[in-house]
N, C-alpha and C positions, 0 to 999 in steps of 0.2 A: 727344744732349745736351739738357739742360734749357734752356728759354728763359730769357732774362734776367728778373729780378724787379724791378729798380730802374730808375727813370727817370734819364736822363743828358742833360747838355748838353755841347756841344763848342764851343770857341773855338780857331780856327786862324789864325795870322798868318804870312804869307810875303811875300817881296819878289821883284820881277821887275826885271831890268835889260836895257835895249836889246833888248827882244823884244816879242811880241804876246801879252798875257795871255789874251785870248779874242777871236778875230776873229769878225766878223759876216759870214756867207757871203752875206747879202742886200745887203751894202754894201761890196763889193770886199774883203771880209775885213779891213776896218779894225777897230782895237781898239774894243770896245764901251765906250761912255761914256754917262753921264747928261747929256743936253744942258742941263739946268737948273743942275746943280751942277758939272759938269766933272770928276767923279770917274770913275775906271775902274770898270767892272762886269764881273763874272765869273759866269756862270750856274751853277746847280746841276748842269746837264748836264755842263759842263766839269769840275767838281769830281769828279762821279761817274765820268767817263771816266778821270780820272787814277787813281782808286782801282781801277777795273776793270782797266785796262791793267797796273797793277803786280801785282795778284793773279793775273792770267792769265799775263802774260809772265815775271814774276820768280818768283812763288810756285808757278806751275804748277797753279793751281786753275781749275776750269771756271767760266765765266760764261755767262749766257744772251745778253746783249746784246753780240754781237760779229759781225764779218763771217763768214758761212759761204756756201758755194757749192754749187750742184747739180752733177749729173754732166756738164752741158754748160758748166760754168764761169760760170754766171750767179749773181749775188748773190741769195740767198734772201730772200723777204719774211717777215713774221711767221708766216704759215701754214706756210711751208716750214721755218722754224726750229722750230716746234712739232712738226712731223712727225719731226724728228730724234730725238725722244724716244719715239716710238710703240713701236718694237721693244723697247726696254729696259723700257717701261712695261707690256708684256704686254697691250695692248688687242686687242680682237677685234670682229668684226662683230656678235656677240651682245650686246655691252655696250650699255646704255642711254647716252644722252648724259651723264647725271649720272655714271655709272660711268667713262665715258671721261675726262671732265674731272678727276675725282678721281684716277685713276691717273696721268695725265700731270702734274697739278699736284704730286702726291707725289714723282714722279721728279725733276721740275725743282727742287723745294725741296731734295731730298737732294743733287742734283748741282751746283747753281749757287749759289755764295755770294752773287752780286749780287742774286739774287731774294730770298734771306733778308734781305738788307740793305735793298734799295730797292723790293722788290715788283715787280709786272709786270702788264701787260695783254697777253694773247696769244690770238689766235684758235686754236680747236681744231676741226678738221673731220675726219670719218671717213665716207666715202661721202656719204650725204645728211644725216648728222647734223652739226649745227654749233652751237657755243657759244663761250665764251671763258673764259680764266682771268683773274680780276681779284683781285689781291693788293695791299693797301695796305702800302707799305714802312715798317718801324719806324724807319728812318733817313731824316730829311728835312733838307735844307739850304735856306737862303734861296734863293729863286728867282734873285735878283740879289745877289751879294756885292760889296761896294764897297771901293775904296781909301780910306784914311783921309785923303786929301788930293786936291786937284785935280791933274790930270795934263795934259801937253801933248803929244799924239801928233805924231809926225813922219813924214815920208816920206823914205826913204833910197834913193837911186838908185845903180845900179851896172851893170857890164857882165855880160851873161849869158854862159853857157859856150859857146853856139853861135850861129850866124847864125839870123835869124828866117825866112829863105827861101833857096831855091837861087839860084845865080848872083849872089852878092854877096861882097864882100871884107871886110866888117866884121861883127862880132858885134852882136847886138841888145842892148837895154838892159832892165833890170828895175827895178821899184819895190817896196820893202818898207815896210809900215806898222808902226811900232814905238812903244813907250812908253819914254822914257829911264829912268824909274824909277817904281815903284809899290809901296807897302806896302798889302797887301790883307788884310782881315779876313773870315773865313768863320765863319758860325754854323750849328750843327746841333743837332738833338734826336734822341735815341734813345728811342722810345716802347715801354715794356714791355707795354702792352696789345696793340698790333699785333704784337709779337714772339711772342705766343702763337699767332698764325695762321701765321707763316712759320717759326717755330722758331729765331729768332735767338738764338744762344748767346753766352756770355761770350767764348769763343774767337773767334767771328765779329767781335765788337766790337773785340777786340784787333787782329785783322787789318785792320779798318776804320781804326783809328788808325795802324797801321803803313803802310797804303796812303796815308793822307794825308801823312805825313811823308816816307817813302822814295819814294812815288810822285811827289811834287813834286820831290824830288832827281833823279829819273830822267827828268824832262822835258828831254831833251837833243837834241831835234830842232832844225832850224835856226830855226824860228819861236818855239820855247819855251826855247832855251838862255838861262839867266840866272835861272831860278827857284831860290829857296833858302828852305826852311822856317826860321822864326824862333821860333815859339812854338806849343805845343799843350797845351790844357788840357781835361781831362775832369772834369766835376762829377757825382758820384753822389749822388742825393737819396733821401730817405725819403718814403713816403706820396704818391707821384706828384706831388711838388712840382717846380716849376722857376722860376728867376728870370726867364728870357725875355730875348731880344734882347741877348745878351752883347756882340755886335759894336757895337751902338748905344750901349753904355755906356762906350766908350773913345774917346779922341781923340788926335790927333797934335799934339805941340808942337814947333815949330821956329823958329829965328831967321830962317829964309829964307822967301821967298815959296814957296807950295806947289809951283808948277811949276818951281822951281829946285832942288828936292831931288834929289840924285843918289846918295846913299849912306846907309847905316844910321847913320853918324856925324852926319848932319845933323838928327837928331830924337830925341825920346823919346816913349813912348806913355803918355799920362795915363790911369791906371786908377782915379782917385778915384771916379767914378760907379759903376764895376763893384764896387769894394770896399764902397761904401755898401750896395749890394744884397746882396753876399755876407755881410757882417757882420750885416745885418738878418735874413738867412735861415740863419744859422749852425746853428740848432737843427734845420733840415731837411736840412742837408748831412752826408752820411756821410763823404765823403772827396773830396779834389781830387787828381788825378794830373796831373802836368805835365812837359813837356820844353821846354827853352829854349836857344836860341843865346845864349851869354854876351855877345855883342856888343850884344844888344838891351837897352836900358835903359827902365825904367818909372818913372813919377813918381806920387806921391800927396801932394798938398799941396806942402810944401817938401822932401820926401824923394825921393831918386833912387837906385834900386838894381835888381837883378834881382827878379823877381816874388816869389819865396819869401823874400827878405830884407826885404821891406817890413814895417814894424812892425805894421800892421793885420791882416796875415794870420797872425800868431803864434798866434791862438786857433783856427785852422782846421787840421784834419788834412790836411797836404799831403805827398804821396809822389811820388818820381820816377817818371816814365813811361818804362819801358825800351823 
């Protein structure tokens, strides 16, 4: 398939209830927060993991970054994962290191959708020859995506399923770190220049958007149950233009203190700053595709409605995102 030709920006809004949006493994898996502002933060790694898991587990597509094991049951490192593609790449001892890298890279790009989306750095070794694959991903998300309001993490205690040791008559206790509620905004860019290297296609981008929405719906593990997608917008530009920082141009309006918000009914999202930028850039915008949970309300000045019904977007080509 042909690589994409247009630059795109993505704004994704979702809510989490009574769960852990993104635990920090170096801090007892507590929800990540910005200590200065008190907002929840979610890394780009967590967002990409959501997409990868959906594409692999639900769509049945191969991905490069997943757990694989050797013949003895040990988890493979990057070198071992790269070796998984040697046989189908047709590498041989006679190949130069350049030929080796080119063959393995071609196979991985053809086989693994996450490499076409997010790029990869992977060691490649064959005998005494060694190098690495280095691909810049056309799709990049903010390193830290933030909630639109301050949150108040809580510790929930409960009884575990089993005793903590032998020869006792009582079960042990457990502690869970949760966020009662968070409305989180994710910003991403799809770069048509980098897409020429990885071969990112329009179909791949469609699967990316599907993975954002449906992958978030599919987060139903114990620590992630409570995720719900609310809004997804893809802006397609002409001439390599982009507005930039879409998530930073929206705000949350509520009559409650931030930490008291518990439901989507407690707030609306103010998009006046975003619309200022979109209206100014209308000549560079080819089309906006969007999907929205009808419960989510947006405001622009004194107007309150779903995004596509706001009067200032009437001059922009907006299509539903299926």
